[in-house]
C-alpha positions as CSV (number, residue, x, y, z in Angstrom):
1,X,-37.1,166.7,-9.4
2,X,-40.1,166.8,-7.0
3,X,-42.0,169.0,-9.4
4,X,-41.4,166.6,-12.2
5,X,-42.7,163.7,-10.1
6,X,-45.7,165.7,-9.1
7,X,-46.4,166.6,-12.7
8,X,-46.0,163.0,-13.9
9,X,-48.3,161.8,-11.2
10,X,-50.9,164.5,-11.8
11,X,-50.9,163.7,-15.5
12,X,-51.4,160.1,-14.9
13,X,-54.2,160.6,-12.5
14,X,-55.9,163.1,-14.8
15,X,-55.7,160.6,-17.8
16,X,-57.2,157.8,-15.7
17,X,-55.2,155.3,-17.6
18,X,-54.2,153.7,-14.3
19,X,-57.7,152.5,-13.7
20,X,-57.7,149.4,-15.9
21,X,-54.5,147.8,-14.5
22,X,-55.3,148.7,-10.9
23,X,-58.8,147.3,-11.1
24,X,-57.5,144.1,-12.7
25,X,-55.0,143.7,-9.9
26,X,-57.5,144.3,-7.2
27,X,-60.0,141.9,-8.9
28,X,-57.4,139.1,-9.2
29,X,-56.2,139.6,-5.6
30,X,-59.8,139.7,-4.2
31,X,-61.1,136.7,-6.1
32,X,-58.0,134.5,-5.6
33,X,-57.8,135.1,-1.8
34,X,-61.6,135.2,-1.0
35,X,-62.4,132.7,1.7
36,X,-58.9,131.4,1.6
37,X,-57.7,129.8,4.8
38,X,-54.5,128.1,3.5
39,X,-50.9,129.2,4.0
40,X,-50.0,132.7,2.9
41,X,-46.9,132.1,0.7
42,X,-48.9,130.7,-2.3
43,X,-51.4,133.6,-1.9
44,X,-48.7,136.2,-1.9
45,X,-46.9,134.5,-4.8
46,X,-50.1,134.8,-6.8
47,X,-50.5,138.5,-5.8
48,X,-46.9,139.1,-6.9
49,X,-47.7,137.6,-10.3
50,X,-50.8,139.9,-10.6
51,X,-48.8,142.9,-9.6
52,X,-46.1,142.0,-12.1
53,X,-48.7,142.1,-14.9
54,X,-50.3,145.3,-13.5
55,X,-46.9,147.1,-13.2
56,X,-46.1,146.3,-16.8
57,X,-49.4,147.7,-18.0
58,X,-49.3,150.7,-15.6
59,X,-45.8,151.7,-16.7
60,X,-46.6,151.5,-20.4
61,X,-49.7,153.6,-19.8
62,X,-47.7,156.2,-17.7
63,X,-45.1,156.6,-20.4
64,X,-47.7,157.0,-23.1
65,X,-49.8,159.7,-21.3
66,X,-47.9,162.4,-23.1
67,X,-47.6,162.4,-26.9
68,X,-44.1,163.0,-28.4
69,X,-44.6,166.7,-28.8
70,X,-45.7,167.3,-25.2
71,X,-42.9,165.1,-23.9
72,X,-40.4,167.1,-25.9
73,X,-41.6,170.2,-24.2
74,X,-41.4,168.5,-20.8
75,X,-37.8,167.4,-21.6
76,X,-36.8,171.0,-22.6
77,X,-38.4,172.4,-19.4
78,X,-36.7,169.7,-17.3
79,X,-33.3,170.3,-18.9
80,X,-32.5,166.6,-19.5
81,X,-34.6,163.6,-20.7
82,X,-33.1,161.4,-18.0
83,X,-34.9,163.5,-15.3
84,X,-38.2,163.0,-17.1
85,X,-37.7,159.3,-17.3
86,X,-36.6,159.1,-13.7
87,X,-39.7,161.0,-12.6
88,X,-41.9,158.5,-14.5
89,X,-40.0,155.6,-12.9
90,X,-40.6,157.1,-9.4
91,X,-44.3,157.5,-10.1
92,X,-44.5,153.9,-11.2
93,X,-42.7,152.7,-8.1
94,X,-44.9,154.8,-5.8
95,X,-48.0,153.4,-7.5
96,X,-46.7,149.9,-7.0
97,X,-45.8,150.6,-3.4
98,X,-49.5,151.5,-2.8
99,X,-50.6,148.4,-4.6
100,X,-48.2,146.3,-2.6
101,X,-49.9,147.5,0.6
102,X,-53.3,146.5,-1.0
103,X,-51.9,143.1,-2.1
104,X,-50.5,142.4,1.4
105,X,-53.6,143.5,3.4
106,X,-56.5,142.5,1.2
107,X,-55.9,138.7,1.4
108,X,-55.9,139.1,5.2
109,X,-59.3,140.9,5.1
110,X,-61.1,138.5,2.8
111,X,-59.4,135.3,3.9
112,X,-58.9,133.5,7.2
113,X,-55.2,133.4,8.2
114,X,-52.9,133.4,11.2
115,X,-50.5,136.2,10.4
116,X,-47.0,136.7,11.6
117,X,-44.2,139.2,10.9
118,X,-42.6,136.7,8.5
119,X,-45.8,136.5,6.4
120,X,-46.0,140.3,6.1
121,X,-42.3,140.5,5.2
122,X,-42.7,137.8,2.5
123,X,-45.7,139.6,1.1
124,X,-43.8,142.8,0.7
125,X,-40.7,141.1,-0.8
126,X,-42.8,139.0,-3.2
127,X,-44.9,141.9,-4.5
128,X,-42.0,144.4,-4.8
129,X,-40.2,141.7,-6.9
130,X,-43.2,141.6,-9.2
131,X,-43.4,145.4,-9.3
132,X,-39.7,145.8,-10.2
133,X,-39.8,143.2,-13.0
134,X,-43.1,144.6,-14.3
135,X,-41.9,148.2,-14.4
136,X,-38.7,147.1,-16.2
137,X,-40.7,145.3,-18.9
138,X,-43.1,148.3,-19.1
139,X,-40.1,150.6,-19.8
140,X,-38.6,148.4,-22.5
141,X,-42.0,148.1,-24.2
142,X,-43.0,151.7,-23.9
143,X,-43.3,154.3,-26.6
144,X,-39.8,155.5,-25.8
145,X,-38.3,152.2,-27.1
146,X,-41.0,150.7,-29.4
147,X,-43.0,153.5,-31.1
148,X,-45.5,151.3,-32.8
149,X,-48.3,150.3,-30.4
150,X,-48.9,146.9,-32.0
151,X,-45.3,145.9,-31.8
152,X,-45.1,147.2,-28.2
153,X,-48.2,145.2,-27.2
154,X,-46.8,142.0,-28.8
155,X,-43.4,142.5,-27.1
156,X,-45.0,143.2,-23.7
157,X,-47.3,140.2,-23.8
158,X,-44.4,138.0,-25.0
159,X,-42.0,139.1,-22.3
160,X,-44.7,138.8,-19.6
161,X,-45.5,135.3,-20.7
162,X,-41.8,134.3,-20.8
163,X,-41.2,135.7,-17.3
164,X,-44.2,133.9,-16.0
165,X,-43.9,130.5,-17.7
166,X,-40.3,129.8,-18.5
167,X,-39.3,127.3,-15.9
168,X,-36.4,128.4,-13.6
169,X,-36.3,132.0,-15.0
170,X,-35.7,134.5,-12.2
171,X,-37.2,136.4,-10.7
172,X,-40.9,135.9,-11.4
173,X,-41.1,132.2,-12.4
174,X,-38.8,131.2,-9.6
175,X,-40.8,133.3,-7.1
176,X,-44.0,131.7,-8.1
177,X,-42.5,128.2,-7.7
178,X,-40.9,128.9,-4.4
179,X,-44.0,130.4,-2.8
180,X,-46.3,127.8,-4.4
181,X,-44.7,124.9,-2.4
182,X,-44.1,126.8,0.8
183,X,-46.2,126.4,4.0
184,X,-44.2,128.7,6.2
185,X,-43.2,132.2,5.1
186,X,-40.0,132.2,7.2
187,X,-38.7,129.3,5.1
188,X,-38.7,131.4,1.9
189,X,-37.8,134.9,3.2
190,X,-34.2,134.5,2.2
191,X,-34.8,133.3,-1.4
192,X,-37.5,135.9,-1.8
193,X,-35.1,138.6,-0.8
194,X,-32.6,137.4,-3.3
195,X,-35.2,137.5,-6.0
196,X,-36.2,141.0,-5.0
197,X,-32.5,142.1,-5.4
198,X,-32.5,140.5,-8.9
199,X,-35.7,142.4,-9.7
200,X,-34.2,145.7,-8.5
201,X,-31.1,145.1,-10.7
202,X,-33.3,144.3,-13.7
203,X,-35.2,147.6,-13.1
204,X,-32.0,149.6,-13.0
205,X,-30.7,148.0,-16.1
206,X,-34.0,148.5,-18.0
207,X,-34.1,152.2,-17.0
208,X,-30.5,152.7,-18.2
209,X,-31.2,150.9,-21.5
210,X,-34.4,152.9,-22.0
211,X,-32.5,156.2,-21.5
212,X,-29.7,155.1,-23.8
213,X,-32.1,154.2,-26.6
214,X,-34.1,157.3,-26.1
215,X,-31.1,159.6,-26.2
216,X,-29.5,158.0,-29.2
217,X,-32.8,157.9,-31.1
218,X,-33.6,161.5,-30.4
C-alpha cells in the first residue's frame, strides 16, 4: 500500500497538475488575509472555502493523471482497483493536510492577530472540513465516474456552487455562515467539529460510491 501511495504521489508531482489548484488556494488565502486584523473565524472560514474548491480540482487532476490504459496496468499490479483508489485518496488527503497548515499559518503571517489555541483548532477543523468535502466531490466528478471531461467539469462546478451557495446545506455553506458571524473561535469549535465529522462521512461515502461504480462499470 505504501508503494502505491508513493507511486500516486510521484506521478502527481511529475505531472505538475497540482500547481494550478495549489497556486489558486495560496493566492486566495494570501489576498483575503493580507493586512487583516479582524477576528480569525471569518478568515478561516474563507480559507476553508478556498481549500474546498482546491481539493475538488486537485482530486480530479490526481485521478486523471493516468490514462485508462496505464491505470488498468496499475490495477493489475496492485491486485485490486480498491487499493489504487485508496492510494489516490490518501495522496489527496496528505496534499490537503499540507495545504491546511498553509491555510492556518499564512493568515497569521500576513495579518495582525492575537492567536490562541482555539483559533488554531478552529482553523484546522474548518479547513479539513473543506478538504473532505472537496475530495468527495472530486472523486464523484473524476474520470472513474464521469468519463467525458465536459460533463465532469459541469458536474464539478455545479456541485461546488451548490455546496457553497445553498443556504443551510452542510457542511460547507453552514461552515461559512457559522464562521462569518463569529468573533471568538471557542464559540464555534463544537459546531465546526460536527461539520468536520459530516465532511468525513461524506468522503467515505463518496469513496465507496466511486469504487462501486468503477467496479461494476469495468
